[in-house]
C-alpha positions, 0 to 999 in steps of 0.5 A: 468592418474592423479595418474600417473602424481602425481607419476611423479611429486613426483618422480621428486621432490624426484630426485630434492631433492636428487640432491640438497642434493648432491650439498649441500654436495659437496659445504660443502666439497669444503668449508671444503677443502678450509678452510683446504687449507687456514689453511695450507697456513697460517701455511706455511707462518707463519712458513716461516716468523718465519724462516726468522725472526730467520735467521734475528736475527742470522744475527744480532748476527753474525754482532754484533760478527763480529763488536766486533771482529773487535773492539778487533782487532783494539784495539789489533793493536793499542796496538801493534803499540803503544808498538812498537813505545814506544819500538822504542822510548826507544831504540832511547832514550837510544842510544841517551843518550849513545852517548851523554855521550860517545861523549861529547869530540867529534869534531864538526863534530861528534856533527853534525852527532849526530844531524842528527841521532836524526833528522832521528830518529824523522822522523822515529817516525813521520812516524811510528805514521802516519802509525799507524794512517792510519792503525787505520783509515782503520780498523775503515772504514772496521768495519763501512762498514761491519756493514753497509752491515749487517744492509742493509742485515737485512733491506732487509730480514725484508722487504721480510718477511713483503711483504711475510706476506702481500701477504699471508694475502691477499691470505688467505683473497681472498680465504675466500671471494671466499668461502663466495661468493660461499656459498652465491650464493647457 
C-alpha cells in the first residue's frame, strides 16, 4: 500500500512538473509574441512618424515655392505697372510738348483748355499710381496669408506627429510593463 502511495505521489509530481513546464512554455511563447507585437507596433508608428515628417517637409517646400512664386508675380506686376505708368507718362509728356510747341500763338481759351488737359493727365497718373499701390498691397497680403496658412498647417502636422509618437511610446511601455508583470507573477 505504501508503495502504491509512493507511485501515486511520484506520478502526481511528474504530472505537476509536466503541467508547470507546459505553462512555462506557454508563458514564454506569450512573452515572445508580445515582444514581437511591440516591435511591430513601434516600427509601424516610427514609419508613420517618418512619413508625416516627410509630408511636413514636402509641405514646407511647397509653401516656400508658392511664396517665391508669389514674390516673383508681385515683382513682375510692379514692373509692369511701373513700365505702363512710365509709358503713359512719356506719351502724355510728348503730347503736352507737341501741343506747347504748336499752340504758342493760340488764344487764351486754347491755353485754358491745355491747362485742363494737363490737370486731367496728372489726375490720371495719380489714379494709376494709387491703383498700382493698391494692387501691390493686395498681392503682399495674399502672400502673407498663404504663408501664414501653410505655417499653421505645418505646426498642426508636427503636433499630430508628436502626439502619435507619444501615444505609441506609452502603448509600447504599457505592453512591456504588462509582460514584465506577467513574468514576475509566475
